[in-house]
C-alpha positions in Angstrom: -74.7 -22.8 -38.8 -71.7 -24.6 -40.0 -72.6 -28.0 -38.9 -76.1 -27.5 -40.4 -74.9 -26.5 -43.6 -72.0 -29.3 -43.8 -74.8 -32.1 -43.4 -77.1 -30.3 -45.7 -74.4 -29.8 -48.3 -73.4 -33.5 -47.9 -77.0 -34.6 -48.0 -78.4 -32.7 -50.9 -75.2 -31.7 -52.6 -75.0 -32.5 -56.6 -72.7 -32.3 -59.4 -73.1 -28.5 -59.9 -71.9 -27.7 -56.4 -68.6 -26.0 -55.8 -67.7 -27.2 -52.2 -69.0 -30.8 -52.5 -68.5 -31.1 -56.5 -69.4 -34.7 -57.7 -66.1 -34.5 -60.0 -63.7 -33.3 -57.1 -63.2 -36.0 -54.6 -60.9 -33.8 -52.4 -63.7 -31.2 -52.1 -66.7 -33.8 -51.7 -65.1 -35.8 -48.9 -62.2 -33.9 -47.3 -63.5 -30.6 -46.9 -66.8 -31.7 -44.9 -63.9 -33.4 -42.6 -62.0 -30.4 -42.2 -65.0 -28.0 -41.6 -66.4 -30.5 -38.6 -62.7 -31.3 -37.4 -62.1 -27.5 -36.9 -65.7 -26.8 -35.7 -65.1 -29.2 -33.0 -61.6 -27.7 -32.0 -63.2 -24.0 -31.9 -66.1 -25.4 -29.7 -63.9 -27.0 -27.2 -61.5 -24.3 -26.5 -61.9 -21.6 -23.9 -63.2 -18.9 -25.7 -62.4 -15.6 -23.7 -58.8 -16.9 -22.6 -57.7 -17.6 -25.8 -59.3 -15.4 -28.3 -56.4 -12.9 -28.9 -57.1 -10.8 -31.7 -57.8 -7.1 -31.7 -61.4 -5.6 -31.2 -61.4 -4.0 -34.7 -60.8 -7.7 -36.4 -63.6 -9.3 -34.0 -65.9 -6.8 -35.6 -65.2 -7.6 -38.9 -65.5 -11.2 -38.3 -69.1 -10.5 -36.9 -69.8 -8.2 -39.7 -69.3 -11.2 -42.1 -71.7 -13.3 -40.1 -74.4 -10.5 -39.6 -74.1 -10.0 -43.5 -74.8 -13.4 -44.2 -77.8 -13.4 -42.2 -79.1 -10.1 -43.5 -78.7 -11.0 -46.9 -80.4 -14.1 -46.2 -83.5 -12.1 -44.5 -83.5 -9.9 -47.6 -83.8 -12.9 -50.0 -86.9 -14.0 -48.2 -88.4 -10.5 -47.8 -87.5 -9.7 -51.4 -87.3 -12.8 -53.5 -86.2 -12.4 -57.1 -85.8 -16.1 -57.6 -86.8 -19.5 -56.3 -84.8 -20.4 -53.3 -82.4 -23.2 -54.0 -81.7 -25.3 -50.6 -78.7 -26.7 -52.2 -77.2 -23.7 -53.2 -78.0 -22.0 -49.5 -76.3 -24.8 -47.9 -73.1 -24.1 -49.8 -73.3 -20.4 -49.4 -73.6 -20.2 -45.8 -71.0 -23.2 -45.4 -68.4 -21.2 -47.6 -69.2 -17.9 -45.4 -69.2 -19.6 -42.1 -66.3 -22.0 -42.8 -64.1 -18.9 -43.8 -65.2 -17.1 -40.2 -64.7 -20.6 -38.5 -61.2 -21.3 -40.1 -60.2 -17.5 -39.0 -61.2 -17.9 -35.5 -59.6 -21.1 -35.2 -56.1 -19.7 -36.8 -56.0 -17.0 -33.8 -55.1 -19.7 -31.6 -52.0 -20.3 -32.9 -49.6 -17.8 -31.5 -46.3 -19.6 -30.5 -44.0 -21.4 -32.5 -41.1 -24.1 -31.6 -38.5 -25.5 -33.4 -40.2 -29.0 -33.2 -43.2 -27.2 -35.0 -40.8 -25.7 -37.8 -39.5 -29.3 -38.2 -42.7 -30.8 -38.6 -43.6 -28.2 -41.2 -40.9 -28.5 -43.5 -41.6 -32.5 -43.8 -45.1 -31.3 -44.6 -44.4 -28.8 -47.0 -42.1 -31.1 -49.0 -44.4 -33.8 -49.0 -47.6 -31.5 -50.2 -45.5 -29.5 -52.6 -43.9 -32.9 -54.5 -47.4 -34.9 -54.3 -49.1 -31.6 -55.6 -46.9 -31.6 -58.4 -47.0 -35.2 -59.1 -50.8 -36.0 -59.1 -52.8 -33.1 -59.6 -51.6 -29.2 -59.5 -55.0 -28.3 -60.7 -57.1 -29.5 -57.7 -59.0 -26.9 -56.3 -58.8 -25.5 -53.5 -55.8 -27.2 -52.5 -54.2 -25.3 -55.7 -53.0 -22.5 -53.8 -51.0 -24.5 -51.4 -48.3 -25.3 -53.8 -46.2 -22.2 -54.4 -46.2 -20.9 -50.6 -45.1 -24.2 -49.4 -42.5 -24.4 -52.1 -40.9 -21.0 -51.1 -41.3 -22.1 -47.2 -39.0 -25.2 -48.2 -36.4 -22.6 -49.6 -36.8 -20.2 -46.5 -36.2 -22.8 -44.2 -33.2 -24.3 -46.0 -31.0 -21.1 -44.7 -30.9 -22.8 -41.4 -29.7 -26.2 -42.6 -26.3 -27.3 -43.8 -24.5 -26.6 -46.9 -25.6 -30.0 -48.5 -29.0 -30.2 -47.2 -29.5 -26.7 -47.9 -28.9 -27.0 -51.5 -30.9 -30.4 -51.8 -33.8 -28.4 -50.3 -33.4 -25.6 -52.5 -33.5 -27.8 -55.5 -36.7 -29.3 -54.4 -38.2 -25.9 -53.8 -37.1 -24.4 -57.0 -38.0 -27.7 -59.2 -41.4 -27.5 -57.8 -41.9 -23.8 -58.6 -40.6 -24.4 -62.3 -42.9 -27.3 -62.4 -45.7 -24.9 -61.4 -44.6 -22.5 -64.3 -44.4 -25.0 -67.0 -48.0 -26.5 -65.8 -49.5 -23.0 -65.7 -48.4 -22.6 -69.6 -51.0 -25.2 -70.4 -53.7 -23.0 -68.8 -55.2 -19.8 -70.2 -56.9 -17.4 -67.7 -56.2 -19.3 -64.9 -52.5 -18.3 -65.2 -53.4 -14.8 -64.1 -53.6 -16.1 -60.6 -51.0 -18.3 -60.8 -48.6 -15.3 -61.8 -50.3 -13.1 -59.1 -49.5 -15.8 -56.6 -45.8 -16.4 -57.9 -44.8 -12.8 -58.1 -46.2 -11.7 -54.7 -45.0 -15.0 -52.9 -41.6 -14.3 -54.6 -41.4 -10.7 -53.7 -42.0 -11.7 -49.8 -39.6 -14.2 -50.0 -36.9 -11.9 -51.4 -37.9 -9.3 -49.2 -37.1 -11.3 -46.1 -33.4 -11.2 -46.6 -33.3 -7.5 -46.2 -33.2 -5.6 -42.9 -36.8 -4.8 -41.2 -36.6 -1.1 -42.2 -35.9 -1.9 -45.7 -38.7 -4.6 -45.8 -41.1 -1.9 -44.5 -40.2 0.2 -47.2 -40.7 -2.4 -50.0 -44.1 -3.5 -48.5 -45.3 0.3 -48.4 -44.1 1.3 -51.6 -45.2 -2.0 -53.5 -48.6 -1.4 -51.8 -48.7 2.4 -53.1 -48.0 1.1 -56.7 -50.5 -1.4 -57.0 -53.3 0.8 -55.6 -52.2 3.6 -58.2 -51.5 1.5 -60.9 -54.3 -1.2 -60.8 -57.2 0.8 -61.7 -55.7 1.2 -65.5 -55.0 -2.3 -65.7 -57.0 -5.1 -67.6 -58.0 -7.2 -64.5 -59.2 -4.3 -63.3 -61.8 -3.8 -66.2 -62.6 -7.5 -66.2 -63.4 -7.2 -62.4 -65.9 -4.6 -63.0 -67.5 -6.3 -65.7 -66.0 -4.5 -68.9 -64.2 -6.6 -71.5 -61.1 -4.7 -72.5 -60.4 -4.6 -76.4 -58.1 -7.2 -77.5 -59.2 -9.8 -75.1 -60.0 -13.0 -76.9 -59.4 -15.9 -74.4 -62.7 -17.3 -73.6 -62.2 -18.1 -70.1 -61.6 -14.3 -69.7 -64.5 -13.5 -71.4 -66.4 -15.7 -69.4 -65.3 -13.7 -66.0 -66.1 -10.5 -67.7 -69.6 -11.8 -68.5 -70.2 -13.4 -65.2 -69.2 -10.0 -63.2 -71.4 -7.8 -66.0 -74.3 -10.3 -65.1 -73.7 -9.7 -61.2 -74.0 -5.9 -61.8 -77.4 -6.3 -63.6 -78.6 -8.5 -61.1 -77.9 -6.8 -57.7 -78.7 -3.0 -59.4 -82.6 -4.1 -59.8 -83.6 -2.7 -56.3 -81.8 -0.7 -53.4 -81.7 -4.1 -50.9 -80.4 -6.1 -53.7 -77.5 -3.8 -54.1 -76.9 -3.4 -50.5 -77.4 -7.0 -49.6 -77.0 -9.1 -52.7 -79.2 -12.1 -53.6 -78.5 -13.9 -50.4 -75.9 -16.7 -49.6 -78.2 -19.2 -51.7 -78.0 -16.5 -54.7 -77.4 -17.8 -58.2 -77.1 -16.5 -61.9 -78.6 -17.7 -64.9 -75.8 -18.2 -67.3 -77.4 -19.7 -70.4 -75.5 -17.3 -72.5 -72.2 -17.8 -70.8 -69.2 -17.8 -73.3 -67.8 -21.0 -72.4 -71.4 -22.8 -71.8 -70.1 -25.8 -73.7 -67.4 -26.2 -70.9 -70.0 -25.7 -68.3 -72.1 -28.3 -69.9 -69.1 -30.7 -70.3 -68.3 -30.6 -66.6 -71.7 -31.6 -65.8 -72.8 -28.2 -64.7 -76.4 -26.8 -64.8 -75.8 -23.3 -66.9 -79.1 -21.9 -66.0 -78.5 -22.1 -62.4 -74.8 -21.4 -61.5 -74.3 -20.5 -57.9 -70.9 -19.1 -58.1 -68.4 -16.7 -60.0 -64.6 -16.6 -60.8 -63.9 -13.5 -59.6 -63.9 -13.0 -55.9 -65.4 -9.5 -56.1 -68.4 -10.7 -58.3 -69.0 -13.6 -55.8 -69.3 -11.2 -52.7 -71.4 -8.6 -54.4 -73.7 -11.5 -55.5 -74.0 -13.3 -52.4 -73.7 -10.3 -49.8 -74.1 -7.1 -52.0 -71.9 -4.0 -51.0 -72.3 -4.1 -47.4 -70.5 -7.3 -47.7 -67.7 -6.3 -50.0 -67.0 -3.3 -47.8 -66.7 -6.0 -44.7 -64.4 -8.2 -47.2 -62.0 -5.1 -48.0 -61.8 -4.1 -44.1 -60.5 -7.9 -43.5 -58.0 -7.7 -46.5 -57.0 -4.6 -45.1 -56.4 -5.6 -41.7 -55.1 -9.1 -42.7 -52.2 -7.6 -44.8 -51.8 -4.7 -42.1 -51.1 -7.5 -39.4 -49.1 -9.4 -41.9 -46.7 -6.5 -42.4 -46.4 -5.5 -39.1 -45.3 -9.4 -38.1 -42.7 -9.5 -40.8 -41.3 -6.0 -40.2 -41.1 -6.5 -36.4 -37.9 -8.3 -35.9 -34.4 -8.8 -38.2 -35.1 -12.5 -38.7 -38.3 -13.5 -39.4 -39.7 -16.8 -38.2 -40.3 -19.3 -40.6 -43.7 -20.2 -39.2 -44.6 -16.3 -39.8 -43.4 -16.6 -43.2 -45.5 -19.3 -44.1 -48.7 -18.3 -43.0 -48.1 -14.8 -44.7 -47.2 -16.6 -47.9 -50.4 -18.5 -47.9 -52.1 -15.3 -46.9 -50.8 -13.2 -49.7 -50.5 -16.1 -52.2 -54.1 -17.1 -51.4 -55.4 -13.7 -51.7 -53.8 -13.2 -55.0 -55.1 -16.6 -56.5 -58.5 -16.0 -55.1 -58.8 -12.7 -57.2 -59.7 -14.7 -60.4 -61.2 -17.8 -58.4 -63.2 -16.5 -55.6 -64.5 -19.7 -54.1 -60.7 -20.6 -53.2 -61.0 -17.7 -50.7 -63.7 -19.7 -48.7 -62.9 -23.2 -49.4 -59.0 -23.2 -48.7 -59.1 -24.1 -44.9 -55.4 -23.0 -44.8 -56.1 -19.4 -46.2 -58.7 -18.6 -43.7 -56.5 -20.4 -41.0 -53.3 -18.1 -41.9 -55.3 -15.2 -41.9 -56.2 -15.9 -38.1 -52.5 -16.9 -37.1 -51.3 -13.3 -38.7 -54.0 -11.4 -36.9 -53.3 -12.9 -33.7 -49.7 -13.0 -34.3 -49.7 -8.9 -34.7 -51.8 -8.6 -31.6 -49.2 -10.5 -29.4 -46.2 -9.0 -30.8 -47.9 -5.3 -30.6 -48.6 -6.2 -26.9 -45.2 -7.6 -26.0 -43.4 -4.5 -27.9 -45.5 -2.4 -25.8 -44.6 -4.1 -22.5 
């Protein structure tokens, strides 16, 4: 599925696609290479020997695959719109690509000092290069803040002068991202979510394990209680709160309400969505001028900004349930790894930061959840690390 979708996306992908976009060279050329490389990596592994995540997590991954094919079958059995092969290839590639990268991440279960040194160098280069060239390039936009905090956390093992220099680089990158964020409107919500969540994660690692566990649990409970009363929650379910005038926020709310209207037409669409190739008519979208300026066909848009709306559109409530199970399993594994020892391994922190930061920024930029290779890879790493640590602790 991945290989066929990649080839199909490259062959017929146009300027209106999200993954192989004409206006994004990194997505058009680098992502296909990433997908094929990881696909080759997975296919050449000894699956039974190396696959080390729990049965529950495996069930979730299978749930994503089954959900995609059931949704595709539903779109044939009960068609509501003309099937667009371009959108179909992109939808299958995003869903299958996520599962593929999670699967590949499960092979990363042990880290060494040399591995940490290489990642410190890589993180420095990525953070500085992203800040200098283009901090807004999607899907690599979400690498910036986690990598910068990773540099700061790693500096605790260095000498005094190197520690100061590395910290300056890390804080400079973060400060630069905040300054650049002020130039955006609604995307700043995602940046604030990522910045605050990764910052809290970094600070918590300087506490004892028992304190970290309390911080994670209390923060999760507070978020679950307060989130339904926030403006962001209303936007996610398609309600435009009073006082919201920003056109990009209104656009997201419009997309969410349009998705709700599209899938509630019949029970099968409510359950399985419009299929991986599903799309919306955005003719009356609030930011239609922006879409036209970007070369997008506003009458046929195959993605939505909010992650929950994207999943509902493509996979319905069945897919949304699988997604929520994946998020819960990933976060539970992450917190389990981070509270397992007093001194958290730098690599565990790196993948945890990418996982949590990636989830935060993907809320208002849904395709980033599927098109950032490191996010899916980090989920796989943490699922595997939690299984390994649990096994070693039990023995």
